C-alpha positions in Angstrom: 5.3 4.3 11.2 7.9 1.9 11.1 11.4 2.1 12.6 14.3 0.2 12.6 17.9 0.6 13.7 18.7 2.4 10.2 15.4 3.4 8.8 12.1 5.2 9.9 9.1 4.9 7.4 5.8 6.8 7.3 3.3 6.7 5.3 2.3 3.8 2.3 3.7 0.4 1.8 6.0 2.0 -1.0 7.7 3.9 1.4 8.2 0.5 2.8 9.5 -0.9 0.1 11.8 1.8 -0.8 13.2 1.9 2.9 14.5 -1.9 2.7 16.6 -0.6 -0.1 17.6 2.8 1.3 19.1 1.1 4.0 21.6 -0.7 1.8 22.6 2.4 -0.2 23.0 4.1 2.6 25.3 1.4 4.2 27.1 1.1 1.0 28.0 4.5 1.1 29.5 5.0 4.7 25.9 6.6 6.1 25.9 3.1 8.2 25.6 5.1 11.5 23.0 7.7 9.8 19.2 7.2 10.1 17.1 8.0 7.1 13.6 9.1 7.9 10.9 8.6 4.7 8.8 11.3 5.2 4.9 11.0 4.2 2.9 14.2 3.0 -0.3 12.9 2.0 -2.0 15.0 5.1 -0.7 17.9 6.8 -0.9 15.7 10.0 1.7 13.3 7.9 4.0 16.2 7.5 4.0 17.2 11.3 4.9 13.7 12.0 7.5 13.6 9.9 9.1 16.3 11.1 8.4 15.2 14.7 10.6 11.4 13.5 13.6 13.8 12.3 13.5 15.4 15.7 13.3 12.6 17.6 16.1 10.5 15.6 18.2 13.7 15.9 17.4 13.4 19.8 18.8 10.2 20.4 22.3 11.9 18.6 21.7 10.2 15.2 22.7 11.9 11.7 19.9 12.3 9.9 19.1 12.0 6.3 15.8 12.9 5.0 13.8 11.7 1.8 10.0 11.0 1.1 7.4 12.6 -0.6 7.6 15.7 2.1 10.9 16.2 1.5 10.1 16.4 -2.1 7.1 18.4 -2.2 8.7 21.2 0.2 12.7 20.6 -0.1 13.4 24.3 1.4 11.9 24.1 4.6 13.5 20.0 5.4 16.8 21.2 4.2 17.0 24.1 6.9 15.7 21.9 9.8 18.8 22.2 11.9 18.3 18.4 12.7 18.8 17.1 9.1 22.1 16.4 7.9 21.2 16.1 4.2 17.7 16.0 1.9 17.5 13.2 -1.1 14.8 13.9 -3.1 12.1 11.0 -3.9 13.2 10.5 -7.5 16.5 9.8 -7.0 16.6 8.1 -3.3 17.4 4.5 -4.9 19.7 5.9 -7.2 23.4 4.7 -5.8 24.6 8.1 -7.1 22.9 9.9 -4.9 24.1 8.3 -2.0 27.3 8.0 -3.2 27.4 12.2 -3.0 27.5 14.0 0.0 25.6 17.1 -0.9 21.6 17.4 -1.0 20.1 16.5 -4.1 16.3 17.1 -4.6 15.9 17.5 -8.1 12.4 17.9 -9.9 10.9 14.8 -9.4 8.9 15.2 -12.7 12.1 14.9 -14.5 12.6 11.1 -13.0 11.5 9.2 -16.2 12.6 5.8 -15.2 11.7 3.1 -12.9 15.2 1.1 -12.7 15.8 -2.7 -11.1 16.5 -2.5 -6.7 18.5 -4.6 -5.3 16.7 -7.3 -3.8 16.5 -6.7 0.4 19.0 -8.4 2.5 16.6 -10.2 4.9 13.5 -10.3 2.6 10.1 -11.3 4.2 8.0 -14.6 3.2 5.3 -11.5 1.8 7.7 -9.5 0.2 6.6 -6.1 -1.5 7.8 -5.7 -4.9 7.9 -1.9 -6.5 6.5 -2.2 -10.6 5.3 1.5 -10.7 5.7 5.3 -8.8 3.9 8.1 -10.1 0.4 9.7 -10.9 -0.9 11.4 -13.8 -4.1 11.9 -12.5 -5.0 15.0 -10.3 -7.9 14.2 -7.4 -8.4 17.7 -6.2 -7.7 16.1 -2.1 -4.1 14.3 -3.2 -0.5 15.7 -3.1 1.3 12.6 -3.6 1.7 13.1 -7.8 4.0 16.7 -6.6 5.8 14.2 -4.5 6.0 11.6 -6.8 6.0 12.7 -10.2 4.8 11.3 -13.7 3.5 7.6 -13.6 6.4 5.2 -14.7 6.8 1.7 -14.8 9.4 -0.9 -14.1 10.3 -2.6 -17.4 8.9 -6.5 -17.2 12.6 -8.2 -17.4 13.8 -5.9 -14.5 10.5 -6.5 -12.3 11.1 -10.3 -12.9 14.6 -10.4 -12.2 13.9 -8.6 -9.1 10.8 -10.9 -8.0 13.1 -13.7 -9.0 15.3 -12.4 -6.4 13.1 -12.4 -3.6 11.7 -15.8 -4.4 15.4 -17.3 -4.2 15.5 -15.8 -1.0 12.5 -17.3 0.4 9.6 -14.8 -0.6 6.1 -17.2 -1.0 4.2 -14.2 -1.8 5.2 -11.2 -3.9 3.0 -8.0 -3.3 2.9 -5.6 -6.3 3.0 -2.2 -5.1 3.0 1.4 -6.7 1.6 4.9 -6.3 -1.1 3.7 -9.2 -0.5 0.2 -9.6 -2.7 -0.6 -12.6 -1.4 2.4 -14.8 1.8 0.0 -15.3 2.5 -0.4 -18.9 2.0 2.6 -21.2 5.0 4.3 -20.9 6.8 1.6 -22.2 4.8 0.7 -24.6 3.4 -2.3 -22.9 -0.8 -3.2 -22.7 -1.3 -2.7 -19.2 -0.8 -4.4 -15.5 -2.2 -7.8 -16.5 0.5 -8.3 -19.0 3.1 -8.2 -16.4 1.3 -10.1 -13.7 1.3 -12.9 -16.6 5.2 -12.5 -17.1 5.2 -12.7 -13.4 3.2 -15.7 -12.9 5.3 -17.7 -16.2 8.7 -16.6 -14.7 8.2 -17.6 -11.3 8.2 -20.9 -9.5 4.9 -22.4 -9.1 4.9 -22.1 -5.2 5.3 -18.4 -5.4 2.2 -16.3 -5.5 1.1 -13.1 -6.2 -1.0 -10.3 -4.5 -2.0 -7.0 -5.9 -2.0 -3.6 -3.0 -4.7 -1.3 -4.4 -6.0 -1.2 -7.5 -8.0 1.6 -9.7 -11.1 0.0 -10.8 -11.0 2.8 -13.8 -7.9 0.7 -15.0 -8.3 -2.6 -14.6 -7.8 -4.7 -18.1 -9.2 -7.6 -19.5 -6.4 -9.6 -18.8 -6.2 -8.6 -15.1 -9.8 -9.2 -14.2 -9.2 -12.7 -15.5 -5.9 -13.5 -13.9 -7.4 -11.7 -10.7 -10.1 -14.1 -10.9 -9.1 -17.2 -12.1 -5.4 -18.0 -11.8 -5.3 -19.6 -8.8 -1.8 -18.5 -7.7 -3.0 -14.5 -7.7 -4.4 -13.8 -4.2 -8.2 -13.6 -4.7 -8.3 -9.9 -2.8 -8.8 -6.8 -4.3 -8.2 -3.3 -2.7 -10.3 -0.9 -4.7 -9.5 2.9 -4.5 -13.2 4.1 -4.1 -12.5 7.1 -1.9 -16.2 7.7 -1.7 -20.1 6.0 -2.2 -21.8 9.7 -3.7 -21.5 10.7 -7.1 -21.2 14.4 -6.5 -18.5 13.8 -4.2 -16.5 11.5 -6.4 -16.9 14.2 -9.3 -15.5 16.9 -6.5 -12.5 14.6 -5.7 -12.1 14.3 -9.8 -12.6 10.6 -9.4 -13.0 8.6 -12.5 -15.4 6.5 -11.8 -19.0 6.7 -10.4 -20.5 4.8 -7.6 -22.9 2.7 -10.1 -19.2 1.8 -11.7 -17.8 0.6 -8.2 -21.0 -1.5 -7.5 -20.5 -3.1 -11.0 -17.0 -4.0 -10.4 -17.4 -5.4 -7.0 -20.5 -7.8 -8.2 -18.4 -8.8 -11.4 -15.3 -9.5 -9.2 -17.5 -11.7 -6.8 -19.7 -13.7 -9.5 -16.5 -14.6 -11.3 -14.5 -15.7 -8.1 -16.9 -15.8 -5.1 -14.1 -16.5 -2.7 -12.4 -13.1 -3.3 -12.2 -10.7 -0.4 -12.5 -6.6 -1.6 -11.2 -4.0 0.3 -11.3 -0.4 -0.3 -10.3 3.4 1.0 -12.8 5.6 1.9 -12.8 9.0 3.3 -15.5 10.9 5.4 -16.4 14.6 5.7 -14.8 15.7 2.5 -15.8 19.2 1.7 -19.3 19.8 0.7 -20.2 16.3 1.8 -24.0 16.3 3.3 -25.4 13.9 5.7 -27.0 12.0 2.5 -24.1 12.0 0.7 -22.2 10.5 3.7 -25.1 8.0 4.2 -24.4 6.8 0.3 -20.5 6.2 1.3 -21.6 4.2 4.3 -23.9 2.1 2.2 -21.6 1.7 -0.7 -19.5 -1.0 2.0 -22.6 -3.3 2.0 -23.6 -2.3 -1.9 -19.6 -3.5 -3.2 -19.5 -6.6 -0.1 -16.5 -4.8 1.2 -14.4 -6.8 4.0 -11.5 -4.7 4.6 -12.1 -1.0 4.9 -9.9 1.9 5.6 -11.5 4.7 7.0 -9.7 8.5 6.7 -11.6 11.7 7.8 -10.8 14.1 5.5 -8.1 16.0 6.0 -7.0 19.8 4.1 -3.8 19.2 2.5 -1.9 22.5 1.5 -1.8 23.1 -1.9 -4.6 20.6 -3.1 -8.0 21.8 -4.6 -9.8 20.2 -1.7 -8.3 22.5 0.3 -9.8 25.6 -0.9 -13.4 24.2 -1.0 -15.8 24.9 2.2 -14.8 22.9 4.6 -16.8 21.0 6.9 -16.3 21.2 11.1 -14.0 19.1 12.4 -16.8 17.8 14.8 -18.4 17.1 12.0 -15.8 15.2 10.0 -14.8 13.4 13.2 -18.4 12.2 13.6 -18.9 11.5 10.2 -15.3 8.9 10.5 -16.3 7.1 13.4 -20.1 6.2 11.8 -18.2 5.2 8.7 -15.7 2.9 10.9 -18.8 1.2 13.1 -20.1 0.1 9.2 -16.6 -0.6 8.4 -16.3 -3.0 11.8 -19.3 -4.8 11.0 -18.2 -5.8 7.7 -15.2 -7.0 8.9 -17.2 -9.2 11.6 -19.5 -10.5 9.0 -16.2 -11.4 7.5 -14.6 -12.9 9.8 -17.8 -14.8 11.5 -18.3 -16.6 7.9 -15.3 -17.9 7.7 -15.4 -19.8 11.5 -15.7 -23.6 10.9 -14.0 -23.0 7.4 -10.7 -24.7 6.8 -8.4 -21.9 5.5 -4.8 -22.4 3.5 -2.5 -19.9 5.4 1.2 -18.9 4.5 2.9 -18.7 8.0 4.9 -15.5 8.4 6.1 -15.3 12.3 6.1 -17.8 14.7 6.9 -17.0 18.2 6.1 -18.2 22.1 4.1 -21.1 20.1 2.1 -19.3 18.2 2.3 -18.8 14.4 0.7 -15.9 12.3 0.1 -15.7 8.8 -2.8 -14.3 6.4 -5.2 -16.4 4.2 -5.2 -16.1 0.4 -8.0 -13.5 1.1 -5.9 -11.5 3.3 -7.6 -12.5 6.9 -5.0 -12.1 9.4 -4.9 -15.8 11.7 -3.6 -16.8 14.8 -2.8 -20.9 15.4 -0.8 -23.2 17.7 2.4 -23.7 15.6 3.0 -27.4 16.1 6.2 -27.5 14.2 5.1 -24.7 11.3 7.5 -22.3 10.2 7.9 -19.4 8.2 7.0 -19.8 4.4 4.9 -22.8 5.0 1.6 -23.3 3.8 -0.4 -24.7 6.5 -4.6 -25.8 6.3 -5.8 -24.6 9.8 -9.8 -24.4 10.7 -10.6 -20.8 12.3 -12.5 -21.2 15.4 -12.8 -18.0 16.7 -12.8 -14.2 16.0 -9.5 -12.6 18.0 -9.6 -8.8 17.8 -9.4 -8.3 14.1 -8.2 -11.7 12.8 -9.1 -15.5 13.5 -8.1 -18.1 15.7 -7.6 -21.1 14.4 -6.3 -24.9 15.2 -3.5 -26.2 13.3 -4.8 -29.0 10.7 -1.7 -29.5 8.8 0.7 -29.0 5.7 -1.1 -28.0 2.8 
């Protein structure tokens, strides 16, 4: 969860992107003193935390406007909360007309078919997020998000490019493409696939602005996207794969569209084509009916795919999803398997970081404070080093010397 004076954001990067835009819309509509709580519905716990955030904001004497996936999937209950002044549905929360009205507005999100250009934030980051896709047409058995986000829809290339240029003009040196199902971009516009958009952005942005992809689905990676990801220097050598599990039976019960072999082959192809690429993934521990052997297959997938950055999620049944109606594992078993999977993930990150000690890296400086600079290498590795005059937005050569928690500590060598 993240907070600033006008927004409280729970959940994904896309919510963070939208919160920045809603802060501007709220101010322009006269809601300058309100706090917008952008909720999450990915798990029952996320919904609980969303309600908690609303109550906490109200106790601080703030007028609360609630929006986000939890509000969209259960608008009546959020509208009935005494702490909530109004709700705004997910499909219209970036629509200025929604903010010009004073009444609740949460229409059927599946009626939203367009993804308009959004205003650039007032203070964009060095690494700026750009929503180019929203919604999802798939129905993974554990996921409620399609009902909070609606059908898959894509931002038009010209709108995405205009927004990206505005971010670059304001100082962004890396633009992270985000979406609910990012790699499904295109077909609803009559376009090819995501690779087409990446090429448009690369051609239309200054040469010192890089593109980074957020989570991608290997089943949707088109040939052009693969080529750009592995051959184009301005596309960050990092892919976060939506894998979820390493056992074929569990993948089928999740209603995923790839097999274990598909995941391993894609990882091998990416590393063969671009050896410096780093891979991340989301993995769920303790999915209903998972046996210990199946859990072991998921743990082994970390090494089999050469993953470096793994997000581990203990399975949490989400009301309204098919997986919530499947035979559940004991919560103690789920927690134990998540702990074992995190141990494997931690070991993988340790190998990744130690392999880079002593190897010069280029880091995009994101923040300078108290004489220290922080930033990310192209392969998503976090690095801390003495600033020595470095400023946010610069690319600096450093030499890592040691692991520092989940990042590297380095010495400043000089400009790129």
